[in-house]
VOGU-3710 file (C-alpha; in Angstrom, 3 decimals, decimal comma):
1> maprapiaaa> 27,137/-22,181/-27,203  26,176/-18,682/-26,365  26,894/-17,886/-22,841  24,075/-16,148/-20,327  24,394/-12,459/-20,648  24,734/-10,497/-17,397  22,476/-7,374/-16,961  25,381/-5,056/-16,950  26,912/-6,467/-20,040  26,275/-6,083/-23,891
11> pgttiglsea> 23,569/-8,541/-25,166  25,212/-11,982/-26,051  28,596/-11,145/-24,455  30,599/-13,580/-22,093  31,715/-13,237/-18,443  34,766/-15,217/-18,693  35,740/-18,957/-19,627  34,861/-20,052/-16,014  31,430/-18,922/-16,735  31,224/-20,604/-20,017
21> dqvirqgaae> 32,648/-23,846/-18,301  30,013/-23,782/-15,750  27,192/-23,440/-18,401  28,476/-26,443/-20,372  28,761/-28,459/-17,263  25,074/-27,573/-16,150  23,851/-28,473/-19,536  25,402/-31,994/-19,468  24,133/-32,652/-16,096  20,500/-31,628/-16,887
31> aslvlqtrva> 20,486/-33,576/-20,164  21,416/-36,694/-18,178  18,691/-35,997/-15,886  16,230/-35,417/-18,394  16,972/-39,004/-20,106  16,210/-40,530/-16,293  13,008/-38,370/-15,318  9,623/-39,357/-16,183  7,710/-36,154/-17,444  4,462/-35,404/-15,725
41> vieewpddsg> 2,148/-32,140/-15,393  2,623/-29,464/-12,669  0,125/-29,573/-10,039  -1,069/-26,319/-8,755  -1,406/-26,019/-4,920  -5,030/-25,314/-4,549  -6,586/-22,275/-2,039  -7,521/-23,503/1,220  -10,633/-21,193/1,841  -11,195/-22,908/4,993
51> aqdaplvsdd> -7,723/-22,196/6,496  -7,413/-20,299/9,513  -6,223/-16,857/9,069  -6,091/-17,212/5,596  -4,209/-14,626/3,475  -6,447/-11,849/2,170  -7,128/-11,791/-1,467  -6,522/-8,434/-3,259  -9,657/-6,698/-4,875  -7,861/-6,784/-8,255
61> eediplsrsl> -7,801/-10,246/-8,359  -10,484/-13,134/-9,225  -10,102/-16,888/-9,058  -10,484/-17,960/-12,630  -10,950/-21,535/-13,335  -7,932/-23,498/-14,760  -10,024/-24,461/-17,788  -10,054/-20,718/-18,687  -6,656/-19,522/-17,627  -4,384/-22,237/-18,817
71> lpnrnvdvac> -5,589/-22,729/-22,375  -2,723/-23,999/-24,285  -3,520/-22,371/-27,554  -4,115/-18,697/-26,201  -1,285/-16,727/-27,850  -0,494/-13,112/-27,979  -2,017/-10,616/-30,452  1,117/-9,356/-32,069  -0,662/-6,664/-34,084  -1,964/-4,924/-30,814
81> vhsgqppsyk> 1,679/-4,538/-29,958  2,843/-2,809/-33,128  -0,176/-0,491/-33,222  0,682/0,974/-30,006  -2,404/-0,682/-28,171  -2,251/-2,890/-25,236  -1,697/-6,519/-26,047  -4,878/-8,865/-25,630  -4,929/-12,623/-25,595  -7,035/-14,202/-28,450
91> edvplniavp> -7,683/-17,935/-29,119  -5,667/-19,569/-32,065  -3,711/-16,383/-33,434  -0,065/-17,572/-34,093  2,742/-15,835/-32,611  5,401/-14,530/-34,902  8,599/-13,858/-33,174  12,244/-14,186/-34,321  13,103/-17,622/-32,501  15,561/-19,995/-34,067
101> sdlpsvdpsl> 13,639/-22,873/-35,724  16,101/-25,320/-33,886  15,015/-24,693/-30,477  13,341/-27,447/-28,656  9,230/-26,632/-28,127  8,189/-26,288/-24,573  6,622/-29,413/-23,072  2,901/-29,566/-23,596  2,579/-30,896/-20,127  3,207/-27,592/-18,421
111> fspsfvngap> -0,087/-26,208/-19,813  -2,094/-29,262/-18,955  -4,874/-28,615/-16,366  -4,114/-30,231/-13,063  -7,562/-30,214/-11,632  -10,447/-31,945/-12,629  -13,848/-30,805/-11,273  -12,298/-28,439/-8,865  -10,260/-31,405/-7,488  -6,455/-32,093/-7,721
121> tnrastsvts> -5,645/-34,987/-10,007  -3,418/-38,095/-8,639  -0,575/-37,171/-11,066  2,765/-36,598/-9,889  3,737/-32,988/-10,034  6,853/-31,625/-11,614  8,534/-28,107/-12,114  10,467/-26,171/-14,470  14,206/-26,133/-13,729  16,369/-22,939/-13,672
131> erpviasshp> 19,519/-24,195/-14,861  20,037/-24,983/-18,376  22,228/-24,033/-21,575  21,918/-21,494/-24,051  21,534/-22,261/-27,629  23,165/-20,189/-30,025  21,104/-17,784/-32,253  21,402/-16,028/-35,661  19,351/-13,455/-34,624  21,244/-10,117/-34,382
141> qaavvpnpvv> 22,504/-8,857/-30,928  21,024/-11,453/-29,240  21,736/-14,725/-27,121  19,085/-17,232/-27,747  16,342/-17,800/-25,133  16,726/-21,158/-23,532  13,961/-23,688/-23,312  12,604/-25,110/-20,007  13,680/-28,501/-18,419  11,024/-30,336/-16,766
151> hpsrpppppf> 12,145/-31,619/-13,487  10,208/-33,366/-10,628  8,864/-30,894/-8,468  9,553/-30,007/-4,766  7,239/-31,226/-2,248  4,046/-28,688/-2,075  4,077/-26,254/0,725  2,707/-27,362/3,901  -0,744/-26,397/4,955  -1,248/-22,607/6,300
161> ipkqalttpp> -0,607/-22,153/9,727  -1,897/-19,220/12,209  0,428/-16,065/12,714  2,954/-16,379/15,547  2,524/-13,736/18,545  5,059/-10,972/18,282  7,513/-10,806/21,084  9,676/-8,219/19,899  8,183/-4,791/19,873  8,482/-2,863/16,630
171> piwaesrqev> 11,073/0,082/17,126  8,564/2,309/15,212  4,821/1,921/14,850  1,392/3,572/14,795  -2,205/2,967/15,222  -3,562/5,442/12,496  -2,366/6,387/9,269  -2,349/10,078/10,229  0,092/9,333/13,126  2,374/7,860/10,275
181> cesfdwfrsy> 2,087/10,809/7,993  2,637/13,349/10,606  5,540/11,924/12,517  7,619/9,779/10,218  9,201/11,910/7,359  9,720/8,789/5,081  5,908/8,058/4,491  3,423/11,074/4,136  0,814/9,459/1,919  -2,688/9,523/3,477
191> qggvyfnsdm> -4,103/7,372/0,683  -1,728/5,683/-1,831  0,874/3,146/-0,960  3,807/4,776/-2,589  4,939/7,909/-1,036  7,549/9,806/-3,590  8,854/13,261/-4,130  10,501/14,694/-7,481  10,022/11,173/-8,707  12,050/9,464/-6,158
201> vkgyllsafs> 10,300/7,080/-3,753  10,955/7,809/0,070  8,251/5,055/1,396  6,450/2,070/0,386  3,444/0,567/2,301  2,599/-3,188/1,983  -0,990/-3,604/2,960  -3,863/-5,989/2,369  -4,144/-5,914/-1,416  -1,589/-8,407/-2,354
211> skrdvfargg> -1,113/-9,158/-5,947  -0,476/-12,475/-7,282  3,150/-13,831/-6,806  3,969/-11,400/-3,852  6,570/-12,884/-1,710  8,081/-12,411/1,828  11,133/-14,301/1,611  14,470/-15,078/3,475  12,735/-13,950/6,550  11,859/-10,529/5,214
221> rfiishgggr> 15,280/-9,593/3,765  13,780/-10,494/0,273  9,958/-8,715/-0,559  8,219/-8,976/-3,925  5,529/-6,583/-4,443  3,383/-4,910/-7,312  3,561/-1,228/-8,157  0,585/0,817/-7,246  -2,411/2,080/-9,226  -4,984/0,881/-11,972
231> aesihnkkgq> -6,177/-2,072/-9,847  -9,873/-3,237/-9,708  -11,501/-1,283/-6,857  -14,620/0,095/-5,613  -15,284/4,010/-6,174  -18,067/5,964/-4,326  -19,000/8,933/-5,930  -22,184/11,040/-5,085  -23,309/8,372/-3,105  -23,335/5,699/-5,787
241> talqeaedqr> -20,873/2,860/-5,662  -19,050/2,030/-8,934  -16,828/-0,767/-10,125  -13,412/0,555/-11,406  -11,998/-2,046/-13,788  -8,558/-2,731/-13,709  -6,220/-1,585/-16,098  -2,597/-1,821/-17,392  0,096/-0,330/-15,474  2,191/1,890/-17,468
251> eedksvrall> 5,754/3,131/-17,175  4,765/6,726/-17,136  2,352/6,065/-14,445  3,432/8,398/-11,461  4,050/5,616/-8,841  5,660/3,332/-11,491  7,834/5,747/-12,935  9,060/6,866/-9,270  9,744/3,328/-8,437  11,604/2,661/-11,690
261> rtyqmkrplv> 13,629/5,839/-11,163  14,557/4,922/-7,733  15,494/1,643/-8,833  17,821/3,109/-11,536  19,549/5,524/-9,126  19,927/2,781/-6,561  18,408/4,854/-3,756  17,234/3,392/-0,613  13,704/3,548/0,568  11,871/2,568/3,544
271> lliddryalf> 9,201/-0,322/3,821  6,204/-0,342/6,023  3,457/-2,550/6,685  0,176/-2,678/8,374  -1,448/-5,474/10,178  -3,517/-6,644/7,074  -0,456/-7,518/5,081  -1,043/-11,387/4,827  2,622/-12,372/4,105  4,285/-11,000/7,273
281> pydlatkgyt> 4,580/-14,068/9,553  3,842/-12,341/12,963  0,579/-11,142/14,462  0,408/-7,311/14,649  -3,348/-6,752/15,118  -3,632/-8,506/18,690  -1,293/-6,055/20,285  -2,647/-2,688/18,344  0,394/-2,333/15,888  -1,489/-1,081/12,633
291> yvvlgfyhiv> 1,110/0,241/11,013  4,887/-0,753/11,515  8,191/0,231/9,715  10,214/-2,592/8,689  13,549/-0,368/7,629  15,459/0,449/4,790  15,547/-1,728/1,403  16,681/-1,448/-2,083  14,993/-2,188/-5,193  17,033/-4,720/-6,720
301> hawaerefvs> 14,844/-5,833/-9,409  11,703/-4,374/-11,930  9,822/-6,202/-14,234  6,315/-6,400/-15,936  4,203/-9,506/-15,847  0,810/-10,253/-17,052  -2,375/-10,912/-14,632  -5,553/-12,429/-15,196  -8,331/-10,331/-14,589  -12,199/-10,552/-14,622
311> ndrrsvvrwk> -13,062/-7,726/-17,131  -13,313/-7,703/-20,853  -9,596/-7,152/-21,283  -8,935/-10,637/-19,539  -5,585/-9,731/-18,436  -3,614/-6,690/-17,307  0,159/-5,693/-17,095  1,409/-5,519/-13,391  4,780/-4,148/-12,494  6,735/-6,030/-10,134
321> fafewcekqr> 9,350/-4,906/-7,730  11,990/-6,672/-5,736  13,146/-4,913/-2,435  16,273/-6,488/-0,750  17,346/-5,533/3,026  19,944/-2,669/3,110  22,777/-4,369/5,045  23,894/-0,848/6,173  21,546/-0,865/9,149  20,780/-3,271/12,083
331> qpwwlqqeys> 19,526/-6,458/11,528  15,852/-6,881/10,938  13,898/-6,119/14,298  11,589/-8,886/13,975  14,048/-11,593/13,625  15,439/-10,745/17,206  12,809/-13,089/18,833  13,215/-16,712/18,786  11,646/-18,622/15,994  12,565/-21,877/13,786
341> nasltstftn> 13,250/-21,969/10,067  9,915/-23,401/9,725  8,381/-20,421/11,043  9,382/-18,255/7,957  8,429/-20,786/5,026  6,020/-20,670/2,408  2,822/-20,552/4,605  2,912/-16,861/4,415  2,600/-16,239/0,893  -0,134/-15,373/-1,344
351> rlyadeyart> -2,011/-18,153/-2,696  -0,040/-18,965/-5,691  3,709/-19,243/-4,644  5,213/-20,968/-1,736  8,478/-19,533/-0,471  10,190/-22,884/0,210  13,463/-21,201/0,035  13,240/-18,887/3,164  16,244/-18,410/5,155  16,964/-16,925/8,697
361> vgperghtti> 20,023/-15,413/7,402  20,593/-13,899/3,890  22,413/-15,875/1,021  26,166/-15,296/0,454  26,867/-11,941/-0,884  27,684/-11,574/-4,453  25,104/-13,981/-5,745  23,994/-12,512/-9,110  20,699/-12,997/-11,178  20,937/-15,002/-14,401
371> tyvcpscaka> 19,801/-12,681/-17,205  18,995/-13,665/-21,101  18,571/-11,438/-24,171  15,280/-11,606/-25,869  15,513/-12,659/-29,606  12,614/-10,276/-30,361  13,390/-7,080/-28,524  17,173/-7,469/-27,889  16,405/-6,478/-24,354  17,755/-8,387/-21,485
381> splvyeawmc> 15,360/-9,892/-18,867  16,408/-11,822/-15,914  15,418/-15,569/-15,006  12,708/-14,632/-12,579  10,487/-17,680/-12,979  11,146/-20,993/-13,293  11,001/-20,763/-17,372  12,304/-17,696/-19,035  10,301/-15,476/-20,919  10,766/-11,363/-21,954
391> lhpncaafwt> 9,467/-9,195/-19,420  9,312/-6,037/-21,468  5,598/-5,131/-22,138  6,100/-3,528/-25,242  7,764/-6,499/-26,801  5,846/-8,973/-28,996  7,150/-11,951/-26,985  6,104/-10,260/-23,642  4,924/-12,776/-21,014  5,254/-15,724/-23,636
401> ftdgrrppdg> 7,235/-18,795/-23,558  9,653/-19,302/-26,584  7,153/-21,554/-28,607  4,512/-18,990/-28,274  2,493/-20,487/-25,420  1,426/-18,653/-22,443  2,813/-19,449/-18,773  0,528/-21,186/-16,621  -1,187/-19,078/-13,813  0,346/-20,926/-11,083
411> lrydksfles> 4,070/-19,854/-12,412  6,537/-20,282/-9,586  9,835/-18,249/-8,963  13,251/-19,368/-9,900  15,352/-20,566/-7,007  18,461/-18,619/-7,901  16,165/-15,383/-8,380  15,137/-15,598/-4,853  18,573/-15,972/-3,479  20,251/-13,325/-5,658
421> shscnhdvle> 21,590/-10,572/-3,314  22,713/-6,931/-3,848  25,751/-5,455/-2,564  25,372/-1,955/-0,870  28,060/0,601/-1,964  26,775/3,566/0,207  27,708/4,714/3,806  26,019/3,652/6,862  22,230/4,925/6,778  20,751/7,462/9,223
431> dlapvppatq> 18,534/6,069/12,093  15,295/5,435/10,897  13,782/6,908/14,211  12,462/10,419/13,909  14,450/12,663/15,955  12,829/14,264/19,106  10,593/17,108/18,590  11,582/20,732/18,860  10,991/21,974/22,411  11,822/25,598/22,166
441> aldgvvtsrr> 13,213/28,279/19,400  15,647/30,949/19,495  12,891/33,528/18,965  10,581/31,955/21,252  7,869/31,395/18,727  6,594/27,791/19,308  3,771/27,975/16,969  5,273/27,524/13,400  4,990/24,661/11,358  7,714/22,301/12,949
451> fckgwhckqc> 5,946/22,422/16,125  2,725/20,823/14,446  4,583/17,558/13,730  3,799/14,425/15,355  6,619/12,783/17,566  8,259/9,131/18,113  7,989/7,861/21,549  11,596/6,333/22,720  9,952/4,624/25,606  7,484/2,467/23,646
461> grlscrfkwe> 8,259/3,115/19,928  4,420/4,909/19,313  4,156/7,591/16,782  1,666/9,917/18,165  0,164/13,213/16,658  0,458/16,452/18,752  -3,095/16,045/19,974  -2,608/18,400/23,173  -1,564/22,179/22,926  0,555/22,275/26,134
471> hwecqnchat> 2,764/19,284/25,404  3,564/16,239/23,150  1,933/13,196/24,824  2,507/9,558/23,576  -0,806/7,837/22,770  0,285/4,586/24,373  2,577/5,014/27,428  1,485/8,564/27,998  4,952/10,103/28,322  5,156/13,610/27,584
481> vqiagktrva> 7,722/16,277/26,155  7,324/20,049/27,396  7,096/22,741/25,303  8,555/26,425/26,363  7,956/29,701/24,423  6,662/33,412/24,308  3,412/34,788/24,312  2,852/36,267/20,913  1,334/39,702/20,666  -1,031/41,239/17,881
491> kefwgqtnpd> 1,669/43,716/16,867  3,448/41,061/15,181  0,726/40,626/12,659  0,145/44,353/11,845  2,134/44,047/8,626  0,023/41,559/7,101  -1,923/42,903/4,207  -3,541/41,634/1,039  -2,278/42,833/-2,397  -5,477/42,393/-4,343
501> fmhhkmaeds> -8,010/43,986/-2,148  -8,477/45,629/1,468  -11,557/44,079/3,048  -13,398/41,936/0,624  -13,656/40,192/-2,702  -17,027/39,403/-4,392  -17,261/37,179/-7,717  -19,195/38,969/-10,376  -21,782/36,632/-10,491  -21,985/35,563/-6,966
511> gtigefariv> -25,440/37,607/-6,339  -23,791/39,110/-3,334  -24,627/42,878/-2,645  -22,243/44,724/-0,691  -22,821/47,877/1,257  -20,328/50,904/1,682  -18,599/51,043/5,120  -19,892/52,897/7,711  -18,944/53,759/11,239  -20,956/52,297/14,149
521> vfntlnshyv> -19,856/53,473/17,581  -16,004/53,762/16,800  -16,390/50,566/14,853  -16,015/50,423/10,944  -18,696/48,158/9,522  -19,198/46,143/6,084  -22,245/44,432/5,435  -23,355/42,083/2,480  -26,631/40,602/1,371  -25,935/37,329/0,051
531> ahysgriyli> -27,420/35,638/-2,777  -31,024/33,870/-2,634  -31,936/36,517/-0,046  -30,829/33,933/2,733  -29,125/36,289/4,884  -26,829/39,187/5,708  -23,168/39,224/6,687  -21,448/41,743/8,995  -17,808/42,563/9,182  -16,963/44,901/12,132
541> fgspminhva> -13,338/46,005/11,814  -11,239/46,460/14,886  -8,115/48,756/14,963  -5,095/49,123/17,114  -6,836/52,034/18,938  -9,932/49,989/19,935  -8,213/46,535/20,174  -6,929/46,517/23,905  -9,595/44,266/24,884  -8,887/41,885/22,072
551> deifgeyqeq> -5,050/42,195/22,782  -5,704/41,115/26,448  -7,939/37,933/25,409  -5,422/36,975/22,746  -2,802/36,941/25,522  -5,013/35,023/28,211  -5,758/32,574/25,509  -2,302/31,437/25,062  -1,103/31,589/28,664  -4,183/29,563/29,885
561> agsgqlrfrr> -3,770/26,939/26,882  -0,191/26,587/27,698  -0,760/25,903/31,318  -3,611/23,301/30,495  -6,312/25,220/32,088  -7,728/25,837/28,770  -7,924/22,430/27,075  -7,144/22,868/23,474  -7,213/19,470/21,988  -7,343/18,167/18,493
571> wplrshqcrg> -10,414/16,051/18,213  -11,438/13,217/16,039  -13,280/13,949/12,939  -16,671/12,123/12,633  -16,364/10,816/8,962  -13,438/10,471/6,924  -11,625/7,906/4,573  -8,315/7,350/6,478  -7,513/4,048/8,416  -7,755/4,807/12,227
581> tlltnyfsqn> -8,606/7,930/14,105  -8,323/11,214/11,954  -7,762/14,310/14,136  -8,896/18,027/12,936  -6,195/20,239/11,622  -6,536/22,794/14,489  -6,913/22,817/18,409  -10,199/23,512/19,994  -12,463/23,566/23,253  -16,210/24,205/23,286
591> tgepyqyvgg> -17,801/25,913/26,121  -21,431/25,948/27,104  -23,953/23,944/25,220  -22,237/20,961/23,449  -21,458/21,524/19,785  -21,373/18,064/17,860  -19,522/19,104/15,048  -16,160/18,867/16,884  -15,865/16,847/19,901  -19,268/16,878/21,406
601> tantvpfdta> -19,908/16,591/25,080  -16,344/15,211/25,643  -14,792/18,754/24,332  -17,301/20,705/26,357  -17,167/22,460/29,704  -19,709/24,801/31,235  -19,359/28,725/31,280  -19,449/28,722/35,066  -15,808/26,714/35,197  -14,657/28,328/31,962
611> psaivkarnl> -11,159/30,057/31,600  -11,424/34,146/31,468  -10,302/34,161/28,024  -13,273/32,395/26,887  -15,700/34,571/29,017  -14,311/37,741/27,835  -14,203/36,534/24,219  -18,113/36,071/24,403  -18,638/39,426/25,941  -16,716/41,238/23,382
621> iqermnsviq> -18,661/39,557/20,474  -22,009/40,138/22,228  -21,110/43,955/22,554  -20,060/44,221/19,047  -23,116/42,677/17,750  -25,591/44,853/19,792  -23,809/47,845/18,380  -24,820/46,640/14,960  -28,051/44,925/15,362  -30,096/47,487/17,699
631> aeqtqytfne> -33,800/47,050/16,243  -34,511/43,543/18,072  -37,256/43,647/20,667  -35,240/40,670/22,625  -31,790/40,485/22,822  -30,182/37,759/21,185  -27,724/35,781/23,608  -24,964/33,376/22,850  -24,957/30,139/24,937  -22,024/28,373/23,148
641> vlsaaymekq> -18,517/29,488/22,219  -16,127/27,097/20,259  -12,644/28,257/20,794  -10,102/27,299/18,031  -6,296/27,776/17,756  -4,398/27,571/14,602  -0,636/27,040/14,314  1,158/27,878/11,217  -0,241/26,099/8,190  -3,201/24,891/10,010
651> kmafhsdaer> -6,678/25,469/8,677  -10,479/24,560/8,931  -11,972/22,780/5,773  -14,984/24,112/4,223  -18,256/23,618/6,202  -21,556/24,895/7,381  -22,893/25,620/10,752  -26,235/23,599/9,930  -26,298/21,579/13,145  -29,665/20,703/14,253
661> glgprvasls> -30,682/23,170/17,084  -28,587/26,027/15,826  -29,669/29,396/16,014  -29,849/31,602/13,087  -27,029/33,716/14,048  -23,227/32,958/14,010  -20,599/35,445/15,182  -16,966/35,154/15,608  -13,833/37,165/16,902  -10,424/36,953/15,219
671> lgssaymhfr> -7,221/37,145/17,278  -3,488/37,272/16,187  -2,799/36,721/12,177  -5,076/37,658/9,857  -6,906/35,111/7,543  -9,114/34,660/4,471  -12,526/33,680/4,773  -14,072/32,132/1,743  -17,783/31,370/1,102  -19,021/29,213/-1,755
681> llkkyrtdkg> -22,425/27,661/-2,745  -22,966/24,165/-1,482  -22,414/21,727/-4,346  -26,291/20,971/-4,640  -26,910/24,373/-5,573  -24,123/25,172/-7,946  -24,435/25,303/-11,730  -20,951/26,103/-12,714  -18,114/23,428/-13,266  -15,468/25,685/-12,066
691> sgasqnamtl> -13,108/24,355/-9,152  -10,958/25,832/-6,478  -11,023/29,710/-6,058  -13,121/29,949/-8,965  -15,989/28,703/-6,950  -15,719/31,481/-4,077  -18,728/33,753/-4,019  -16,873/35,817/-1,681  -13,834/36,479/0,177  -13,224/38,358/3,323
701> flrhgdvlim> -9,993/39,704/4,734  -10,254/39,359/8,669  -7,514/40,817/10,867  -6,848/40,889/14,566  -10,015/42,267/16,630  -12,538/41,743/13,746  -16,056/40,481/14,284  -17,837/38,631/11,626  -21,567/37,905/11,997  -23,465/35,534/9,849
711> dgagiqeyye> -27,300/36,481/10,169  -29,871/34,276/8,774  -30,036/30,612/8,565  -30,465/30,475/5,030  -26,716/31,493/4,891  -25,798/28,069/6,318  -28,417/26,218/4,294  -27,062/27,604/1,089  -23,333/28,457/1,677  -20,256/26,772/3,200
721> htvvplnfri> -16,956/28,733/4,238  -13,514/27,999/5,343  -11,022/30,252/7,137  -7,328/30,052/5,729  -4,899/31,803/8,655  -1,646/33,312/7,306  0,011/32,231/10,681  -1,022/31,744/14,170  -4,499/32,507/14,852  -7,188/31,976/17,685
731> aataryigap> -10,890/32,439/16,800  -13,760/32,345/19,101  -17,085/31,642/17,609  -20,173/32,244/19,403  -23,979/30,492/18,644  -26,887/29,901/20,314  -27,991/25,940/20,506  -31,283/24,992/21,396  -33,366/21,806/21,506  -32,935/19,832/18,085
//
């Protein structure tokens, strides 16, 4: 009799005499039990669609009738495997794999439908045991795969119960995705659920879109989830909604590859959940905990399985990963509150599998997973489910019992697999809580990148973006952390130059006409007609000789913002794809008439109470504009100024100043660092298929003291623009806003 093969050992080798003796004893005990047991069919636990607070169903799943999903004669199309194409399931196709002829066949009752006309039958239910002997095989380098032995099943899981109130506050939590990404170094992915760097996963988010057989076991010390990507989803493109069909996940997919490498390297990662993760037994949403950090975990198992889908493929390959709590940290924070064993049972699983093995404490250390070697591919696969099968997607026998039949859709996990454990062999891990934010710098510069990050409030655990210029402030309990720094001067940025061009660069086919520089009242002027005859852009250069007023304004902006007199804030964007509030990537305050693009009336103060820096900035813009555009009968006057401050690496995205009621002229004053200003045609007017910088019709290089004027409503109608500072920059943009 060939013993079970451990993962670390070569295929077919024994661990020792004690292991062999244990296998023989288990085989004898089970043979006796089979003789005394009456075999019956497995009965699935039905969905309770009317249950209160029922677990959410994934976008990539659809309930398939058992008459379709449990057909006993649906086999693997082996030809697809050998041709390199993804395997598909067809009716009445014989499976030809190297399985010894003396293996007993899988009991047909495992595949009998347990529902009649949508209702459960009254037959007794059974389950497949995980403890069985291994029979010797003549296949080279392979221990023979065992056949399942049918046992009476455990009682079905109890009806679903509502989630319990969470009385212990999470030590690290957030209300928006942006707060997590800006404040928590272990997870910075705004869209996907897997955050990785250099093919190593740092953070993994468990959200609403659970997959079949996802599990939250042993009180959260053992979690099974699916790898990301290629799920059925709804895509919006050009205002049109389209269904993206589910596809096979592959080992070379970025997120799957990173997860597998992290598993192989035995590196810890951090698990996070949001309030839509159905398997967590406590209610997060009621108290506003949208995202919470669970702690450090290890990936202890990785395997592939097949999942039914509703498209023409009929099934797709899904990668599953088992995460185990790392014991080199404090105990799980959610288990510190009072609870009973029953509160952590299978009622919080996703439809198919009930975790009746949940524990309030982990199993004894050193419990290993049972592993067998596939006779077809000679690769080891763990005993994950109650009947063994090969879990390598490139194998001809993948996701198939030894007699060639497919497993039922209601397949359950093996008890020993859920109770297996991993021993950490590394040092005690660092504290997950982010370090306090920097409040000062040796050189006094507090506008660098590290001062843009969010922070973690030690009083309430909330992660918050830095949304106020003058200090960090918790969005929950309003605790603050003050910042002390120097006022930066324009001289720091004199050395910023562009190696490619001096002042401007125009695309050859942009249709933009440039005019040579000329002197206008001690100012150097460049002007450009833009395509479609839609307007004219003026760039009035500043210089150290005439910038004393601009230097003064730059200093006052910083002093008044640091004291809170000038309310620089990061305001919420009106439309975005992230969950929760998404703040702008710069600080701003609006003065005069409300400007709805940023902040609206909430971000607007009247000119009679505005700080002096803003009043002086408007006057300087007006003066420079009048020196250039002198032929107007009525002087053009600005009644609104949007002041924006950009720390290092912050910028404004492409946009057009096309708000209703906006006048035809927009002018801005640049202060501090130099910046690139790019113009490109709006997408609806572009005929090229370029991307990135190739779409830019014109680029201007703005320096401290420069004033830019966009004259003509057609500029905003046909073009959009963005500003990308090289370092710390402040801009004052003046407009006239009338009635819409």
